[in-house]
C-alpha positions in Angstrom: 91.2 -1.4 66.6 89.1 1.6 65.6 90.6 1.1 61.8 89.5 -2.4 61.8 86.0 -1.8 63.3 85.5 1.2 61.1 84.6 -1.0 57.7 82.5 -3.5 59.5 80.3 -0.8 61.4 80.0 1.0 58.1 78.7 -2.3 56.4 76.2 -2.8 59.3 75.2 0.7 59.1 74.7 0.3 55.1 72.7 -3.1 55.8 70.7 -1.7 58.3 69.7 1.3 56.3 68.5 -1.3 53.4 66.4 -3.1 56.2 64.7 -0.1 57.2 64.4 1.1 53.5 62.5 -2.3 52.6 60.3 -2.0 55.4 59.0 1.3 54.7 56.5 1.4 51.9 53.1 3.2 50.7 51.5 4.9 48.1 53.5 6.6 45.3 52.7 10.2 45.0 52.4 11.8 41.5 52.2 15.7 40.8 49.9 16.7 38.1 50.4 19.3 35.4 48.4 21.9 33.3 47.4 20.5 29.9 44.0 22.5 28.4 42.5 25.4 29.6 38.8 25.2 28.0 37.3 28.2 26.0 35.9 30.9 28.1 32.3 29.9 27.5 32.8 26.3 28.7 32.6 25.3 32.4 32.5 22.1 34.5 34.1 19.5 32.5 32.9 16.1 33.8 33.3 13.2 31.7 36.5 12.3 29.7 37.0 9.7 27.0 39.8 9.1 24.2 40.2 7.4 21.0 43.2 5.3 21.0 43.5 4.8 17.2 44.2 8.7 16.8 44.8 10.0 20.4 41.7 12.5 20.1 40.4 13.7 23.5 36.7 14.3 24.2 35.2 16.3 27.0 31.7 16.5 28.4 30.1 19.1 30.4 28.0 19.1 33.8 26.8 22.7 33.6 23.7 22.4 35.9 23.4 26.5 36.8 20.0 27.8 37.4 18.2 29.2 35.6 18.5 26.5 33.0 18.9 29.4 30.1 22.4 30.1 31.6 23.7 26.9 30.6 25.9 26.2 27.9 26.7 22.3 27.8 29.0 21.1 25.0 31.0 18.0 24.1 34.5 19.2 22.8 37.1 17.3 20.7 40.7 17.9 21.0 44.0 16.5 19.5 46.2 14.4 21.7 48.5 17.5 21.9 45.7 19.7 23.3 44.4 21.6 19.9 40.5 22.3 19.8 38.9 20.4 17.0 35.2 20.6 17.2 32.5 21.5 19.7 29.0 20.1 19.8 26.3 22.1 21.7 23.6 20.3 24.2 22.5 23.6 25.7 20.6 23.4 28.8 21.1 19.6 29.3 24.1 18.3 31.5 26.3 15.3 30.4 27.8 12.9 32.6 29.5 9.9 31.5 31.1 9.7 27.8 32.9 6.5 26.0 34.5 5.7 23.1 34.0 2.5 20.9 34.3 1.4 17.1 34.4 4.8 15.8 31.7 6.3 18.0 31.2 8.6 21.0 28.6 7.6 23.4 27.3 10.1 25.7 24.9 10.1 28.9 22.7 13.2 28.8 21.9 13.4 32.3 19.5 16.1 31.6 17.2 14.5 29.0 17.9 10.7 30.6 19.2 9.2 27.6 22.1 7.5 26.0 23.1 9.1 22.8 25.7 8.7 20.2 27.9 10.8 18.0 30.6 10.2 15.0 33.5 10.3 16.7 35.1 12.9 14.3 32.2 15.1 15.0 31.4 18.8 13.6 29.1 21.0 15.0 26.9 19.9 12.2 26.9 16.3 13.0 23.9 13.9 13.6 23.1 13.0 17.1 21.4 9.8 17.6 19.2 8.8 20.5 20.1 5.2 21.5 18.2 4.4 24.6 16.1 6.0 27.2 16.2 5.7 30.8 12.9 5.6 32.7 11.5 5.6 36.1 12.0 2.4 38.1 9.4 0.7 40.1 9.9 1.2 43.1 12.0 4.2 42.8 14.0 3.8 45.9 15.9 0.6 46.9 15.2 -1.0 50.1 16.5 -0.1 53.3 20.4 -0.9 54.4 20.9 -2.6 57.7 24.2 -1.6 59.4 25.4 -3.9 62.0 27.2 -1.7 64.7 30.5 -2.6 66.9 28.2 -2.4 70.1 25.8 -5.0 68.8 22.9 -2.5 67.8 21.8 -2.1 64.2 20.8 1.0 62.1 18.5 1.2 59.3 19.1 3.7 56.4 16.2 4.5 54.4 16.5 5.9 51.0 14.0 8.2 49.2 13.8 8.9 45.3 11.5 10.9 43.1 12.0 8.4 40.3 14.1 10.7 38.3 16.7 8.8 36.0 20.1 9.7 36.5 22.5 8.1 34.3 26.0 8.7 35.3 28.8 6.2 34.5 29.2 3.7 31.9 32.0 0.9 30.5 31.9 -1.6 28.1 32.6 -5.1 28.1 34.6 -7.2 25.8 31.7 -8.4 23.9 30.4 -4.7 23.3 27.7 -4.8 26.1 27.2 -1.4 28.1 26.7 -1.1 31.6 25.5 2.0 33.3 25.0 3.3 36.5 22.1 5.3 37.8 23.0 7.6 40.9 19.6 8.6 42.1 17.9 5.2 41.7 20.5 3.0 43.0 20.7 0.6 39.9 23.0 -0.7 37.3 21.8 -1.3 33.9 23.0 -3.2 30.7 22.5 -2.8 27.0 23.3 -5.6 25.1 25.1 -5.0 21.7 24.6 -1.2 21.7 26.3 -0.8 18.3 23.8 -2.9 16.6 20.4 -1.7 18.3 18.2 1.3 17.9 16.5 2.1 20.0 18.0 -0.1 22.3 16.4 -2.2 25.3 17.9 -1.3 28.8 18.0 -4.2 31.4 18.0 -3.4 35.2 20.8 -6.1 36.3 21.0 -4.9 39.9 19.1 -2.6 42.5 21.2 -2.5 45.9 21.3 -0.6 48.9 24.9 -0.1 48.5 24.2 1.6 45.0 22.0 4.5 46.7 23.4 7.3 49.4 22.2 9.3 51.9 25.6 11.2 52.1 25.9 15.1 51.8 27.1 14.3 48.3 23.8 13.3 46.4 25.2 10.9 44.0 25.2 7.2 44.5 26.3 4.6 41.9 28.7 6.5 39.7 32.2 5.1 38.0 32.1 1.9 36.3 35.0 -0.4 35.6 35.7 -4.1 34.9 39.1 -5.5 36.2 41.0 -8.2 35.6 38.2 -10.9 36.1 35.6 -10.1 33.3 32.7 -11.3 35.8 33.6 -8.9 38.2 32.0 -5.1 37.9 33.7 -2.5 40.2 31.2 0.6 40.9 31.9 4.0 42.8 29.4 5.1 45.2 30.4 8.8 45.5 28.1 9.8 48.5 29.2 6.9 50.4 32.9 7.3 49.5 33.1 3.6 48.3 34.3 1.2 45.6 31.7 -1.7 45.4 32.5 -4.8 43.7 29.6 -6.8 42.0 30.0 -10.4 41.0 27.9 -10.4 37.6 27.0 -14.4 37.6 25.9 -14.4 41.0 24.6 -10.8 41.6 26.5 -10.4 44.9 27.3 -6.9 46.0 30.1 -6.2 48.4 32.4 -3.2 49.7 36.0 -3.5 47.8 37.2 -0.2 49.8 35.9 2.7 51.6 36.7 6.2 52.8 37.6 7.6 49.3 35.3 10.8 49.7 33.7 11.7 46.5 34.9 8.1 44.4 33.8 9.6 41.0 35.3 8.6 37.7 36.7 5.0 37.5 38.8 3.2 35.0 41.1 -0.3 35.3 44.5 0.0 33.6 47.7 -2.1 34.4 46.2 -3.7 37.4 45.0 -0.7 39.0 41.6 0.9 39.5 41.9 4.8 38.9 39.3 6.7 41.3 38.8 10.4 41.0 38.3 11.2 44.5 36.6 14.4 44.1 36.0 15.4 47.7 39.9 15.2 48.4 41.3 16.4 45.1 43.0 13.4 44.5 43.3 10.5 42.0 44.0 7.1 43.7 45.5 4.2 42.0 43.7 1.1 44.1 44.6 -2.6 43.4 41.8 -5.1 43.5 42.3 -6.0 47.0 41.3 -2.2 47.8 44.8 -1.0 48.9 45.8 2.2 47.6 49.0 2.0 45.7 49.3 5.5 44.0 47.9 9.0 45.1 48.1 11.7 42.1 47.6 15.4 42.5 46.3 17.6 45.2 44.7 21.1 45.0 47.5 24.0 45.4 45.4 27.0 44.6 43.8 29.3 41.8 45.8 30.6 39.1 45.7 34.3 37.7 43.5 33.1 34.8 40.7 31.9 37.3 41.8 28.1 36.9 42.6 25.6 39.4 45.8 24.7 39.9 46.4 20.9 40.5 43.1 19.2 41.3 39.8 20.8 42.4 36.9 18.2 42.4 38.3 15.8 39.8 35.8 13.9 38.0 36.5 12.1 34.8 39.6 10.6 33.6 41.3 9.3 30.4 44.3 7.7 29.0 46.4 9.7 26.2 49.4 7.8 25.3 51.5 7.7 28.6 49.5 10.5 30.2 46.2 10.4 32.5 44.2 13.2 31.8 42.0 14.4 34.5 39.0 17.0 34.3 38.8 19.4 37.1 34.7 19.6 37.6 35.3 22.3 40.2 31.5 22.4 40.9 30.2 24.2 44.0 28.1 22.1 46.1 27.0 23.9 49.1 24.4 26.5 49.4 26.7 28.8 52.1 28.8 31.4 50.0 32.6 31.5 50.6 33.0 28.2 52.1 34.4 26.6 48.7 37.3 27.1 46.6 35.0 26.1 43.7 33.0 29.4 44.0 36.4 31.2 43.0 36.9 29.1 39.6 36.4 31.4 36.7 38.1 29.3 34.1 37.8 25.3 33.9 40.7 23.1 32.7 42.0 19.6 32.4 45.7 18.7 34.1 47.7 15.5 33.5 50.2 13.1 35.0 52.4 10.5 33.6 51.5 6.8 34.3 53.8 5.2 36.7 55.2 2.1 35.7 53.6 -1.1 36.8 55.2 -2.6 40.2 
């Protein structure tokens, strides 16, 4: 009897395991690996972009130390294999978003409140073009936001702004128009036909309380990306830890997902929105319903050379072949000494991970 029942019991066991395995699912976990250690005099890599034609990788820095005379902001150009090809100095003015298009590298000069442009094959002697200037908006702050609480009460969140333009993230649409976020004034701008105009006109297409923040991380609207629908622009709010959804044809703003602390750089690839969550040292791959499908990286420690191991305050991302490259901004935020691993970083780096195959 035992001999007859044994194969049946085994089959039921296998079927049961299969059913359990089918029911259990969750985000895929991916480890990151070291890629590029920046030159010793360069710190706080923030923006990343790549040239799909030759694989060149571009890195912009956000060095905002005080006094400003200490700063050494630069744009660096690397080959796909990680060889340093060129550097372009920006001195005291920190840079945020950078983007490649049609042989040009576009740069958001945060310190100068400008959009600028370089030839993608730049050298240290290349000519830097001013493309557009971002001005103080009127009013400088967005209206208050009303929050409905579960107990039936409401809160009113009021935002302040000194009117300092803070261009941060940018993305091109399929027609070559450029969309730009303003982290301090709670705005999204558009520049039509940016490759053909100089100087270019900057149009404000959205000012919404959801684009501002009163959070401890003082940056609101940040990374931008278009998904599968060209009428929908996704926007990160870093301070509020949200990914927002703006329908361009109607101007309607809504929350796609939240609890993504420090939602920074954003890109769309193979059906996923890739969000750099700088306050939890991870890159999330989120589908267009807002569900996290992939989690890449974590903070492991500080290497012997003073660089982060794994991810530490990740900001920009860029695709290079089958790899996602990530910038470790590693920027200390609090005035208290000794409470952040970022304070122990003395050498800055880029890491990478293999892109997963689409499910």
